[in-house]
Wavefront OBJ file of the C-alpha trace (Angstrom):
o trace
v 54.362 -27.771 20.739
v 52.662 -26.595 17.546
v 51.373 -23.044 17.379
v 47.598 -22.913 17.737
v 45.255 -21.381 15.175
v 41.684 -20.955 16.404
v 38.967 -21.795 13.892
v 35.583 -20.137 14.312
v 33.069 -22.374 12.533
v 30.414 -20.290 10.743
v 28.609 -23.011 8.785
v 25.484 -23.049 10.934
v 24.973 -19.308 10.370
v 26.836 -17.807 7.435
v 26.880 -21.200 5.765
v 23.123 -21.688 5.804
v 21.863 -18.130 5.354
v 22.175 -18.124 1.567
v 20.943 -21.653 0.882
v 17.603 -22.251 -0.842
v 16.763 -25.049 1.580
v 15.415 -23.771 4.905
v 16.291 -26.188 7.688
v 14.218 -26.964 10.735
v 15.654 -26.104 14.146
v 16.262 -29.797 14.817
v 18.440 -30.073 11.699
v 20.429 -26.988 12.690
v 21.006 -28.418 16.156
v 22.138 -31.721 14.631
v 24.576 -29.825 12.380
v 26.007 -27.941 15.365
v 26.341 -31.178 17.344
v 28.273 -32.790 14.493
v 30.558 -29.770 14.166
v 31.315 -29.791 17.859
v 32.043 -33.516 17.656
v 34.704 -32.599 15.067
v 36.463 -30.595 17.781
v 34.903 -27.179 17.136
v 34.995 -25.080 20.305
v 33.728 -21.756 18.961
v 30.978 -21.380 16.377
v 28.265 -19.105 15.043
v 25.064 -20.760 16.229
v 22.403 -18.259 15.168
v 21.659 -14.880 13.659
v 19.257 -12.481 15.385
v 18.000 -10.863 12.199
v 14.474 -10.352 10.944
v 13.323 -13.808 9.725
v 11.078 -12.136 7.156
v 14.191 -10.813 5.441
v 16.347 -13.916 5.980
v 13.993 -16.880 6.567
v 16.940 -19.285 6.694
v 17.881 -17.726 10.043
v 14.516 -18.189 11.766
v 14.502 -19.932 15.148
v 17.530 -18.255 16.741
v 16.078 -18.361 20.253
v 15.049 -22.006 19.859
v 18.531 -22.960 18.686
v 20.248 -21.356 21.679
v 17.707 -22.930 24.034
v 18.224 -26.348 22.449
v 22.006 -26.487 22.742
v 23.362 -28.496 25.681
v 25.132 -26.429 28.320
v 28.890 -26.793 27.854
v 31.303 -24.332 29.401
v 34.068 -25.484 27.046
v 32.160 -24.175 23.991
v 31.407 -20.659 22.808
v 28.191 -20.313 20.823
v 27.988 -16.987 18.980
v 24.906 -14.981 18.057
v 25.207 -12.479 15.205
v 23.393 -9.142 15.482
v 23.043 -6.116 13.204
v 21.411 -3.561 15.500
v 20.063 -2.799 18.972
v 16.972 -4.949 18.418
v 19.135 -7.947 17.605
v 21.262 -7.247 20.680
v 18.216 -7.300 22.944
v 17.112 -10.627 21.485
v 20.581 -12.152 21.807
v 21.057 -10.832 25.326
v 17.928 -12.701 26.423
v 19.378 -16.055 25.312
v 22.224 -18.248 26.534
v 24.648 -17.311 23.758
v 28.241 -16.978 24.936
v 29.244 -14.177 22.576
v 27.550 -11.569 20.405
v 29.137 -10.587 17.111
v 28.051 -7.173 15.810
v 28.410 -6.466 12.083
v 29.356 -3.041 10.728
v 29.585 -2.599 6.949
v 32.564 -0.683 5.594
v 30.525 0.828 2.735
v 27.225 2.695 2.741
v 26.106 0.940 -0.438
v 26.228 -2.477 1.170
v 25.188 -1.308 4.625
v 21.949 0.253 3.439
v 20.993 -2.838 1.436
v 22.132 -5.365 4.051
v 21.204 -3.573 7.273
v 19.170 -0.547 6.287
v 21.739 1.797 7.804
v 24.763 3.818 6.743
v 28.249 3.059 8.011
v 28.034 5.946 10.492
v 24.658 4.772 11.796
v 26.013 1.249 12.238
v 29.035 2.578 14.127
v 26.681 4.488 16.414
v 24.661 1.306 16.992
v 27.857 -0.601 17.832
v 28.782 2.046 20.373
v 25.301 1.891 21.927
v 25.418 -1.901 22.168
v 28.920 -1.966 23.641
v 28.098 0.636 26.263
v 24.852 -1.147 27.136
v 26.758 -4.410 27.570
v 29.111 -2.722 30.015
v 26.221 -1.099 31.909
v 23.750 -3.991 32.082
v 25.893 -7.032 31.428
v 25.369 -9.737 28.876
v 27.620 -11.786 26.608
v 30.883 -10.204 25.425
v 30.778 -8.195 22.208
v 32.998 -8.805 19.199
v 32.937 -7.008 15.849
v 32.967 -8.011 12.195
v 33.736 -5.373 9.567
v 31.944 -6.671 6.469
v 32.925 -5.864 2.852
v 36.317 -4.788 4.206
v 38.040 -5.780 0.949
v 35.426 -4.830 -1.633
v 31.761 -3.880 -2.041
v 29.387 -5.375 -4.636
v 27.789 -1.950 -5.178
v 30.665 0.539 -4.750
v 33.664 -1.505 -5.857
v 36.899 -0.785 -4.003
v 36.391 0.111 -0.343
v 38.279 2.972 1.279
v 40.816 1.403 3.624
v 40.538 4.480 5.808
v 36.858 3.679 6.406
v 37.786 0.153 7.507
v 40.466 1.427 9.877
v 38.085 3.987 11.366
v 35.735 1.154 12.371
v 38.655 -0.849 13.761
v 39.772 2.159 15.804
v 36.275 2.469 17.285
v 36.445 -1.161 18.414
v 39.717 -0.376 20.165
v 38.214 2.678 21.871
v 35.258 0.559 23.010
v 37.701 -2.042 24.354
v 36.221 -4.866 22.287
v 38.266 -8.067 22.580
v 38.234 -8.941 18.877
v 37.589 -7.497 15.427
v 37.222 -9.513 12.231
v 37.939 -8.143 8.765
v 35.547 -9.906 6.393
v 35.970 -10.452 2.674
v 32.212 -10.748 2.172
v 32.299 -11.042 -1.619
v 35.636 -12.783 -2.113
v 37.398 -9.765 -3.605
v 40.581 -9.849 -1.514
v 44.076 -10.775 -2.617
v 46.918 -11.904 -0.325
v 48.871 -8.667 -0.659
v 45.914 -6.502 0.329
v 45.089 -8.904 3.149
v 48.527 -8.516 4.647
v 48.526 -4.739 4.219
v 45.089 -4.222 5.751
v 45.661 -6.507 8.725
v 48.988 -4.848 9.450
v 47.265 -1.451 9.336
v 44.510 -2.750 11.626
v 47.106 -3.974 14.129
v 48.727 -0.550 14.218
v 45.340 1.168 14.602
v 44.008 -1.147 17.322
v 46.908 -2.629 19.281
v 44.672 -3.815 22.150
v 42.122 -5.639 19.985
v 42.522 -9.210 18.768
v 42.138 -9.722 15.028
v 40.172 -12.379 13.159
v 39.916 -13.081 9.416
v 36.810 -14.081 7.450
v 37.275 -15.090 3.812
v 34.926 -16.158 1.036
v 36.183 -18.230 -1.877
v 34.131 -16.504 -4.576
v 37.201 -15.956 -6.760
v 39.266 -18.889 -5.546
v 41.695 -16.969 -3.329
v 40.415 -17.822 0.155
v 43.181 -20.248 1.148
v 45.869 -17.909 -0.155
v 44.266 -15.060 1.767
v 44.126 -17.155 4.934
v 47.823 -17.882 4.541
v 48.526 -14.162 4.152
v 46.506 -13.376 7.271
v 48.463 -15.940 9.295
v 51.703 -14.480 7.962
v 50.460 -11.070 9.135
v 50.007 -12.416 12.658
v 46.309 -13.354 12.657
v 45.623 -16.407 14.807
v 41.816 -16.655 14.534
v 40.161 -17.637 11.232
v 36.509 -18.125 10.291
v 35.559 -21.085 8.099
v 32.439 -22.958 7.005
v 32.154 -26.729 6.827
v 31.698 -27.841 3.227
v 32.424 -24.340 1.936
v 28.801 -23.358 2.506
v 27.871 -19.713 2.559
v 27.263 -16.447 0.865
v 25.290 -13.300 1.504
v 21.688 -12.877 0.345
v 22.276 -9.131 -0.133
v 25.543 -9.400 -2.088
v 24.975 -10.387 -5.730
v 27.263 -13.210 -6.811
v 28.761 -13.833 -3.383
v 29.465 -17.517 -2.882
v 30.733 -19.736 -0.129
v 33.169 -19.283 2.707
v 36.551 -20.945 2.820
v 35.840 -24.595 3.615
v 36.765 -25.600 7.144
v 38.171 -28.976 6.116
v 40.332 -27.448 3.351
v 41.662 -24.726 5.644
v 42.336 -27.078 8.553
v 44.124 -29.557 6.284
v 46.379 -26.782 4.944
v 47.177 -25.516 8.447
v 47.924 -29.014 9.715
v 50.270 -29.634 6.777
v 52.141 -26.510 7.887
v 52.555 -27.986 11.360
v 49.963 -25.683 12.946
v 47.404 -26.990 15.432
v 43.640 -26.368 15.244
v 42.274 -29.114 17.472
v 39.910 -30.196 14.673
v 39.587 -33.581 12.990
v 39.850 -33.283 9.203
v 38.238 -36.627 8.343
v 35.320 -35.906 10.674
v 34.874 -32.500 9.030
v 34.767 -34.143 5.596
v 32.082 -36.541 6.801
v 30.082 -33.669 8.293
v 30.367 -31.659 5.063
v 28.988 -34.584 3.091
v 26.178 -35.022 5.629
v 25.031 -31.381 5.501
v 25.243 -31.525 1.706
v 22.726 -34.363 1.741
v 20.472 -32.437 4.127
v 20.350 -29.317 1.939
v 20.325 -31.260 -1.316
v 23.552 -29.792 -2.651
v 27.004 -31.391 -2.694
v 29.717 -29.542 -0.754
v 32.149 -27.511 -2.821
v 35.267 -28.173 -0.762
v 38.277 -29.830 -2.370
v 38.686 -32.389 0.399
v 35.156 -33.761 0.019
v 36.175 -34.649 -3.541
v 39.815 -35.667 -3.105
v 39.997 -36.666 0.556
v 42.733 -35.800 2.999
v 46.368 -36.754 2.565
v 47.552 -38.839 4.204
v 44.175 -40.414 4.911
v 43.249 -41.053 8.550
v 40.221 -42.531 10.217
v 37.598 -40.123 11.631
v 37.163 -40.103 15.401
v 33.368 -39.620 15.380
l 1 2 3 4 5 6 7 8 9 10 11 12 13 14 15 16 17 18 19 20 21 22 23 24 25 26 27 28 29 30 31 32 33 34 35 36 37 38 39 40 41 42 43 44 45 46 47 48 49 50 51 52 53 54 55 56 57 58 59 60 61 62 63 64 65 66 67 68 69 70 71 72 73 74 75 76 77 78 79 80 81 82 83 84 85 86 87 88 89 90 91 92 93 94 95 96 97 98 99 100 101 102 103 104 105 106 107 108 109 110 111 112 113 114 115 116 117 118 119 120 121 122 123 124 125 126 127 128 129 130 131 132 133 134 135 136 137 138 139 140 141 142 143 144 145 146 147 148 149 150 151 152 153 154 155 156 157 158 159 160 161 162 163 164 165 166 167 168 169 170 171 172 173 174 175 176 177 178 179 180 181 182 183 184 185 186 187 188 189 190 191 192 193 194 195 196 197 198 199 200 201 202 203 204 205 206 207 208 209 210 211 212 213 214 215 216 217 218 219 220 221 222 223 224 225 226 227 228 229 230 231 232 233 234 235 236 237 238 239 240 241 242 243 244 245 246 247 248 249 250 251 252 253 254 255 256 257 258 259 260 261 262 263 264 265 266 267 268 269 270 271 272 273 274 275 276 277 278 279 280 281 282 283 284 285 286 287 288 289 290 291 292 293 294 295 296 297 298 299 300 301 302 303 304
């Protein structure tokens, strides 16, 4: 049997948060339904952030309430602080992903808190989850490979956050290339260091294609032993607080590459291409992925 690579689809959250078009809840639910019809089993459904700061993410509670109950799916809610945790905990989300920024420059602009303050908030949330219950907590370390305000990020700062996740017994930590500054050699080095620092914690990779290296970085992460990768249908994405940051690695491009290597994702490439074109029409912007232009090879019929 082929080795399995899990894809976490982030298009409905990270993909939409930087787009000029603000979708209605019904459109977001339709997007999620199409993604799940492509075979997606784990996806970011909503972000529990202040909608005044990120209006594209308004309606988080309505989205979680509108999704059909399905025990085979994991719908993720992203949170930045204790307030977001309380909101997410009150919904039916299956997982809460807490973000901690590896640099103070980005953390203060993105979350209004220093790296140390964010680490303290993560600890508070994790301990509250153990005491009162609620969805499991995972972690994303943002700007792990470079900061738009400080430049190179201290790898020691990244590893310190990873070590905290291990101490808190979190099941998974993602290293995120928020501004697309990573290269394959640094990816391999940092993930290998993270594995040594947190041997009990699963690792996930999150890459943006700002500088065209996302697929190469994903390959490097897989070579380093990572078996969970984030991706965004159509290559949508970016960060409203990171100047110049552009889209995530496109799900259809990544899945096609992995399938060509003989790896299994459980996702349908042709259906992903069709969904990327559909969401492009909804937001009024064509998808940037290579496969929406060139198609898959060899071509197959979608199963939608």
